C-alpha atoms as one frame of an Amber mdcrd trajectory, in Angstrom:
protein
  63.154 -47.938 -21.198  60.476 -45.919 -22.968  58.012 -48.169 -24.890  56.963
 -47.553 -28.524  53.321 -47.564 -29.464  53.633 -51.192 -30.724  55.028 -52.278
 -27.428  51.984 -50.852 -25.589  49.482 -52.479 -28.103  51.376 -55.753 -27.631
  51.168 -55.413 -23.825  47.395 -54.736 -24.058  46.940 -57.876 -26.260  49.191
 -59.935 -23.837  46.659 -58.817 -20.959  43.724 -59.606 -23.159  45.101 -63.070
 -23.717  45.654 -63.477 -20.059  41.986 -62.456 -19.250  41.084 -64.614 -21.935
  42.750 -67.583 -20.608  41.015 -67.312 -17.249  37.650 -67.004 -19.124  38.250
 -69.943 -21.353  35.979 -72.424 -19.339  33.044 -69.784 -19.309  33.409 -69.366
 -23.070  33.241 -73.104 -23.453  29.803 -73.093 -21.580  28.340 -70.590 -24.075
  28.223 -73.321 -26.600  25.128 -74.593 -24.850  23.361 -71.138 -24.792  24.179
 -70.405 -28.384  24.233 -73.777 -30.195  24.148 -72.021 -33.608  27.667 -70.872
 -32.753  28.886 -73.770 -30.615  31.734 -74.301 -32.853  33.172 -71.029 -32.443
  32.763 -71.027 -28.524  34.448 -74.216 -28.480  37.320 -72.872 -30.542  37.825
 -69.841 -28.370  37.341 -71.905 -25.334  40.305 -74.007 -26.148  43.235 -72.999
 -23.846  45.734 -74.127 -26.411  44.265 -71.779 -29.088  44.183 -68.560 -26.904
  47.726 -67.235 -27.235  47.932 -68.182 -30.949  44.834 -66.274 -31.565  45.939
 -63.170 -29.881  49.264 -63.367 -31.738  47.481 -63.278 -34.978  45.622 -60.136
 -33.925  48.926 -58.651 -32.955  50.417 -59.520 -36.318  47.500 -58.142 -38.068
  47.586 -54.899 -36.166  51.183 -54.370 -36.879  50.489 -54.908 -40.707  47.612
 -52.379 -40.563  49.622 -49.699 -38.536  53.180 -50.259 -39.890  52.828 -52.300
 -43.224  52.802 -55.961 -43.966  56.588 -56.039 -44.330  57.286 -54.941 -40.776
  54.724 -57.371 -39.478  56.386 -60.348 -41.364  59.797 -59.367 -40.546  58.950
 -59.367 -36.745  57.108 -62.682 -37.009  60.283 -64.282 -38.840  62.490 -62.667
 -36.195  61.023 -64.919 -33.581  62.614 -68.070 -32.504  60.063 -71.078 -32.773
  62.516 -73.777 -31.805  60.702 -74.593 -28.601  57.286 -74.863 -30.065  58.566
 -77.244 -32.571  60.506 -79.083 -30.203  57.465 -79.636 -27.825  55.410 -80.594
 -30.870  57.916 -83.196 -31.865  58.865 -84.691 -28.449  54.894 -84.938 -27.607
  54.243 -87.123 -30.672  57.327 -89.253 -30.055  57.189 -89.723 -26.406  53.594
 -90.378 -26.700  53.965 -93.283 -29.055  53.033 -96.806 -27.971  56.506 -98.256
 -28.168  57.873 -95.582 -25.630  54.897 -95.814 -23.400  55.065 -99.548 -23.362
  58.810 -99.294 -22.347  57.880 -96.945 -19.565  55.054 -98.869 -18.389  57.307
-102.028 -18.209  59.503-100.019 -15.905  56.648 -98.739 -13.824  55.061-102.096
 -13.325  58.523-103.340 -11.811  58.612-100.271  -9.612  55.119-100.667  -8.483
  55.989-103.986  -6.824  58.416-102.247  -4.681  56.552 -99.273  -3.604  54.709
-100.228  -0.492  51.322 -98.858  -1.731  48.289-100.672  -3.337  47.752-100.221
  -6.920  46.679 -97.774  -8.255  47.988 -95.408  -5.466  51.329 -96.719  -6.449
  50.762 -95.712 -10.086  49.629 -92.305  -9.108  52.582 -91.736  -6.772  55.155
 -93.060  -9.439  53.581 -90.824 -12.127  53.939 -87.811  -9.911  57.343 -88.438
  -8.624  59.547 -90.532 -10.820  58.354 -89.320 -14.243  58.639 -85.486 -13.449
  62.177 -86.224 -12.067  62.945 -88.259 -15.033  62.264 -84.986 -16.994  65.756
 -83.900 -15.938  67.148 -86.549 -18.461  64.376 -86.727 -21.299  63.256 -83.012
 -21.007  60.325 -81.583 -19.097  57.838 -81.816 -22.225  58.519 -85.509 -22.740
  58.109 -86.023 -18.833  54.875 -84.177 -19.021  53.645 -86.251 -22.049  54.342
 -89.680 -20.515  53.107 -88.735 -17.006  49.913 -87.460 -18.472  49.421 -90.621
 -20.583  49.982 -92.760 -17.581  47.906 -90.872 -15.083  45.039 -90.120 -17.379
  43.012 -93.368 -16.770  43.903 -93.553 -13.199  43.612 -90.063 -11.651  41.965
 -87.758 -14.243  38.492 -89.564 -15.035  35.240 -87.818 -15.609  33.486 -89.607
 -12.850  35.899 -88.165 -10.148  35.221 -84.951  -8.192  36.897 -81.854  -9.753
  38.903 -80.632  -6.697  41.038 -83.535  -6.189  41.633 -83.533  -9.856  42.809
 -79.985 -10.052  45.051 -80.496  -7.040  46.593 -83.713  -8.886  47.122 -81.611
 -12.034  48.588 -78.759 -10.048  51.021 -81.086  -8.381  51.980 -82.483 -11.580
  52.616 -79.173 -13.209  54.722 -77.877 -10.292  56.633 -81.276  -9.878  57.393
 -81.205 -13.766  58.731 -77.736 -13.309  61.012 -78.315 -10.395  61.797 -81.821
 -11.441  63.781 -80.807 -14.320  66.472 -78.920 -12.226  68.756 -81.798 -11.614
  70.490 -81.052 -14.890  71.298 -77.835 -16.816  69.507 -78.838 -19.973  66.020
 -80.099 -19.369  64.153 -77.286 -17.773  63.494 -74.288 -20.222  64.193 -71.630
 -17.551  67.409 -73.333 -16.458  68.622 -73.741 -19.958  68.371 -69.900 -20.580
  70.970 -69.262 -17.800  73.239 -72.243 -17.664  75.716 -71.306 -20.246  76.066
 -67.622 -19.602  76.303 -68.214 -15.763  78.376 -71.297 -15.974  76.047 -73.613
 -14.197  77.134 -77.331 -14.602  75.301 -80.494 -14.026  77.123 -80.962 -10.692
  75.998 -77.369  -9.682  72.426 -78.049 -10.571  72.368 -81.280  -8.713  74.132
 -79.994  -5.642  72.283 -76.524  -5.517  68.774 -77.087  -6.976  68.264 -80.937
  -7.610  68.147 -82.397  -4.179  65.740 -79.672  -2.920  63.448 -80.176  -5.916
  63.497 -83.733  -5.423  62.377 -83.306  -1.820  59.573 -81.190  -2.768  58.452
 -83.480  -5.639  58.267 -86.243  -3.117  56.240 -84.103  -0.600  53.683 -82.981
  -3.092  53.202 -86.259  -4.731  52.633 -87.937  -1.541  50.064 -85.311  -0.460
  48.246 -85.725  -3.754  48.408 -89.361  -3.610  46.908 -89.475  -0.234  44.154
 -86.958  -0.998  43.344 -88.973  -4.188  43.436 -92.554  -2.271  39.605 -93.017
  -2.376  38.916 -91.877  -5.937  41.862 -93.656  -7.814  41.021 -96.524  -9.937
  42.428 -98.656 -12.728  41.968 -97.654 -16.138  39.143 -98.942 -18.418  39.152
-102.593 -19.090  41.674-103.498 -21.720  43.457-100.339 -22.004  46.709-101.332
 -20.077  46.664-104.596 -21.745  46.594-102.834 -25.090  49.445-100.673 -24.211
  51.475-103.731 -22.931  50.672-105.737 -25.957  53.881-107.274 -26.978  56.023
-104.768 -29.056  59.246-106.131 -30.518  62.254-104.921 -28.661  63.811-103.913
 -31.881  61.050-101.375 -32.495  61.102-100.066 -28.750  65.098 -99.569 -29.246
  64.475 -97.646 -32.350  61.792 -95.260 -30.800  63.984 -94.859 -27.719  67.067
 -94.213 -29.901  65.247 -91.514 -31.795  63.688 -90.033 -28.760  67.113 -89.781
 -27.313  68.568 -88.207 -30.428  65.832 -85.708 -30.582  66.543 -84.642 -26.921
  70.124 -84.326 -27.636  69.356 -82.249 -30.733  66.739 -80.078 -29.007  68.049
 -76.732 -30.058  68.712 -77.721 -33.699  65.323 -77.499 -35.056  66.587 -78.720
 -38.679  68.109 -81.931 -37.246  65.304 -82.780 -34.764  62.644 -82.149 -37.480
  64.470 -84.621 -39.818  64.654 -87.145 -37.083  61.006 -86.581 -36.479  60.235
 -87.312 -40.219  62.278 -90.574 -40.032  60.187 -91.278 -36.937  57.007 -90.756
 -38.854  58.286 -93.165 -41.586  59.079 -95.851 -39.210  55.698 -95.425 -37.257
  53.893 -95.816 -40.766  56.011 -98.816 -41.545  55.133-100.391 -38.185  51.838
 -99.244 -37.891  50.480-102.514 -36.254  52.569-101.574 -33.139  51.212 -97.970
 -32.771  48.251 -96.288 -31.204  47.083 -93.111 -32.812  49.842 -90.545 -32.639
  49.155 -87.394 -30.657  49.442 -84.994 -33.663  46.343 -82.936 -33.067  46.947
 -82.354 -29.373  50.752 -81.696 -30.285  49.650 -79.093 -32.968  47.513 -77.209
 -30.544  50.201 -77.115 -27.970  52.787 -75.901 -30.500  50.241 -73.224 -31.832
  49.844 -71.947 -28.144  53.621 -71.876 -27.544  54.219 -69.932 -30.851  51.634
 -67.449 -29.822  53.444 -66.975 -26.665  56.596 -66.551 -28.284  55.051 -63.905
 -30.714  53.192 -61.955 -27.914  56.015 -62.423 -25.304  58.705 -60.929 -27.668
  57.303 -57.359 -27.065  56.928 -57.507 -23.216  60.517 -56.662 -22.466  59.815
 -52.805 -21.876  57.796 -53.397 -18.697  59.143 -56.661 -17.467  62.931 -55.931
 -17.622  62.989 -52.804 -15.329  60.551 -54.725 -12.877  62.946 -57.628 -12.484
  66.022 -55.483 -12.348  64.854 -53.235  -9.452  64.042 -56.008  -6.913  66.372
 -57.179  -4.208  67.277 -60.892  -3.557  64.405 -61.999  -1.663  61.894 -59.776
  -3.484  63.232 -61.267  -6.669  62.315 -64.688  -5.670  58.811 -63.629  -4.649
  58.504 -61.582  -7.869  59.724 -64.611  -9.942  57.192 -66.659  -8.526  54.385
 -64.210  -9.143  55.652 -63.109 -12.719  55.898 -66.670 -13.654  52.078 -66.965
 -13.481  51.561 -64.423 -16.196  55.021 -64.821 -18.156  56.506 -68.033 -19.358
  59.293 -68.685 -16.662  61.947 -69.269 -19.578  61.275 -65.593 -20.697  61.713
 -64.620 -17.306  65.211 -66.193 -16.705  66.329 -65.200 -20.136  65.852 -61.359
 -19.119  67.566 -62.072 -15.812  70.638 -63.495 -17.720  71.089 -60.194 -19.407
  71.134 -58.009 -16.424  74.473 -56.961 -15.615  76.196 -57.333 -12.041  73.576
 -59.890 -10.818  74.841 -61.417  -7.607  75.008 -65.291  -7.100  72.310 -64.986
  -4.519  70.025 -63.086  -6.884  70.732 -65.623  -9.567  69.658 -68.461  -7.379
  66.458 -66.619  -6.219  65.506 -65.786  -9.754  65.614 -69.295 -11.023  64.241
 -70.887  -8.078  61.310 -68.538  -8.051  60.677 -69.018 -11.758  60.672 -72.914
 -11.453  58.759 -72.894  -8.205  55.920 -70.894  -9.720  55.935 -73.130 -12.932
  52.535 -74.690 -12.018  50.441 -71.823 -11.271  49.095 -71.129 -14.716  49.035
 -72.933 -18.239  51.573 -70.435 -19.436  53.859 -70.544 -16.495  55.838 -73.436
 -17.844  56.174 -74.543 -21.570  55.160 -78.164 -20.785  51.911 -77.172 -19.127
  49.915 -76.822 -22.246  50.837 -80.357 -23.159  49.357 -81.652 -19.749  46.296
 -79.557 -20.574  45.783 -80.868 -23.938  46.221 -84.673 -22.767  44.302 -84.435
 -19.595  41.393 -81.886 -20.152  38.921 -84.598 -21.435  38.790 -85.740 -17.798
  37.379 -82.345 -16.439  33.811 -81.096 -16.788  33.035 -79.475 -20.178  36.316
 -80.965 -21.051  38.076 -77.761 -20.099  40.595 -76.785 -17.244  39.630 -73.431
 -15.381  42.584 -71.197 -15.044  41.329 -69.789 -11.722  40.770 -73.233 -10.253
  44.297 -74.360 -11.273  45.589 -71.299  -9.643  43.906 -71.994  -6.408  44.824
 -75.680  -6.590  48.532 -74.850  -7.195  49.063 -72.543  -4.395  49.908 -75.388
  -1.806  52.321 -77.387  -4.054  54.050 -74.071  -5.197  54.339 -73.158  -1.501
  56.116 -76.404  -0.800  58.534 -75.858  -3.873  59.177 -72.396  -2.479  59.805
 -73.565   1.092  62.341 -76.265  -0.221  64.338 -73.610  -2.223  64.333 -71.174
   0.657  64.706 -73.280   3.609  66.651 -76.475   2.866
């Protein structure tokens, strides 16, 4: 495949966006040295802004070199269903009635788990909720888990190292926890239909191995955090548990379920979302502030990834197609750190005559590496947006996350290779 000039430009801008991601925390700190431009440095240091920012540069460059019509045509040719869905599911899943229902179940399970509270809360948030992502989709699981874990395991008064490890475990567990079904994890969804992978196949080939790795990772993180965990601020849980009528909860859960079912039909799920907003406003006394700002930032990030990622096929496809089965697994783990894992498996689904072993290795590597960076898996930016306030400078360092994710990623990789 011979790249055109715009492909090379897009590749360079994609590389710049990756470097920007790893420098985001340092850029945030520049606001202290240059207070007159603190707002600009805060903006450029927001991880969720980075890929959208560089995508805008790509579109502007295309307009200058090839004309505005071609730049607009390219932007409109992209499929923005996933960014829109993540935006909608974050707002709905993070609403008080949904969280109240989940918390009620969590409180029941806590009584069964032989661990002191809040260790039980941390363990459940890192195991049951990520595995629940196989039913409600990974972005919803990430949102719910982050909201439940934030006051317990991601507080400003905790040391940074255990928080980074817990964040890495959450990201890895959400990435592999969605593999029990063929519709919840974006990288699986890309190949399930063309390769004929059913729910039974996913549960029997991927799911039980993923569940084992989730339990090991969560147990290790809970043990490491045991001396730092604490209950949330006084009154926070009581406010969340404050009585919400069962009818309101049922309507919210019904809308959440309908949005999940219609995840690939943006006109339908956006219509359902508008209905949700109307109901949330009508019963405002049963709501806490909706996560609109956080969800918009995440959607902007993912939309930027869609725009930039659409022109990376020229180097990515030959690299993937030239690898053997085991090398494909290792390559998928590594490439997932710099390319969204759904994009990676989508390319794999278009490679002719790929063996069954190679198919397994590609998807297993893609989901195993889903916690290495913020761009490795679509729900990761949602976790960053909801949990970053608990970290120093209210920013998550890409390098620290990568280092923290090496161990849980190795556990996930071992589960898929050995079990």
